[in-house]
C-alpha positions as CSV (number, residue, x, y, z in Angstrom):
1,L,25.6,13.1,-23.8
2,T,24.9,17.2,-22.4
3,F,26.4,20.0,-24.0
4,P,27.5,22.9,-23.2
5,Y,25.1,26.8,-22.4
6,P,26.6,28.3,-25.8
7,I,25.3,24.9,-27.6
8,R,22.4,25.1,-26.1
9,F,20.6,27.8,-27.4
10,P,21.3,27.0,-31.1
11,L,20.3,23.2,-30.7
12,A,17.2,24.1,-29.4
13,H,15.5,26.8,-31.8
14,R,17.0,24.7,-35.2
15,P,15.8,20.8,-35.2
16,E,17.8,20.7,-38.1
17,L,21.1,21.1,-36.4
18,L,19.9,19.5,-33.4
19,R,18.9,16.4,-36.2
20,A,22.5,17.7,-37.9
21,V,24.3,16.5,-33.7
22,R,22.5,13.6,-33.3
23,R,23.5,12.2,-36.6
24,I,27.1,11.9,-35.8
25,F,27.0,11.2,-31.9
26,V,24.5,7.9,-33.1
27,R,27.3,7.5,-36.0
28,T,30.7,8.4,-33.6
29,L,29.2,5.4,-31.0
30,F,28.4,2.8,-33.9
31,S,32.0,3.2,-35.1
32,F,33.4,2.4,-31.6
33,L,31.2,-0.7,-31.6
34,R,32.1,-1.5,-34.7
35,R,35.6,-1.2,-33.7
36,R,35.7,-3.0,-30.4
37,A,33.7,-5.6,-31.6
38,R,36.5,-6.3,-34.7
39,D,39.4,-6.3,-32.1
40,A,37.3,-8.7,-30.0
41,G,37.4,-10.6,-33.0
42,L,33.6,-10.4,-34.4
43,D,32.8,-9.4,-38.2
44,A,29.5,-8.6,-38.4
45,L,27.9,-6.9,-36.0
46,R,25.0,-4.5,-36.0
47,P,24.6,-2.0,-33.3
48,G,21.2,-0.6,-32.6
49,A,20.4,2.7,-30.5
50,V,17.0,4.7,-29.3
51,V,17.6,8.2,-28.9
52,V,16.0,10.8,-27.4
53,V,16.0,14.3,-26.9
54,Q,15.4,16.4,-23.3
55,R,15.0,19.7,-23.6
56,F,14.3,20.7,-20.6
57,G,15.9,19.9,-17.3
58,S,14.1,19.3,-13.5
59,A,14.0,23.3,-12.8
60,L,12.4,23.3,-15.9
61,N,15.5,25.4,-17.6
62,L,16.9,25.0,-20.9
63,N,19.0,21.4,-20.9
64,V,19.5,20.3,-24.2
65,H,20.7,16.5,-24.2
66,F,20.3,12.8,-25.5
67,H,19.6,9.9,-23.8
68,A,20.6,6.9,-25.7
69,L,20.0,3.5,-25.3
70,V,22.9,1.3,-27.6
71,L,22.9,-1.9,-28.1
């Protein structure tokens, strides 16, 4: 998940904001996965995720984004 330029600076400088955005991102993914599983007839789905915050691009420019491994 990559963010637009005007949002990158506040996310880079306010860790509490970055944590809140990451929490919303993961919660939204889990909700989507649970809904898809329910539609497929699975009831006891317990998704998991590992999310890593990357703050810089390859040119060392500010590029706050998430890498997520979601099960």
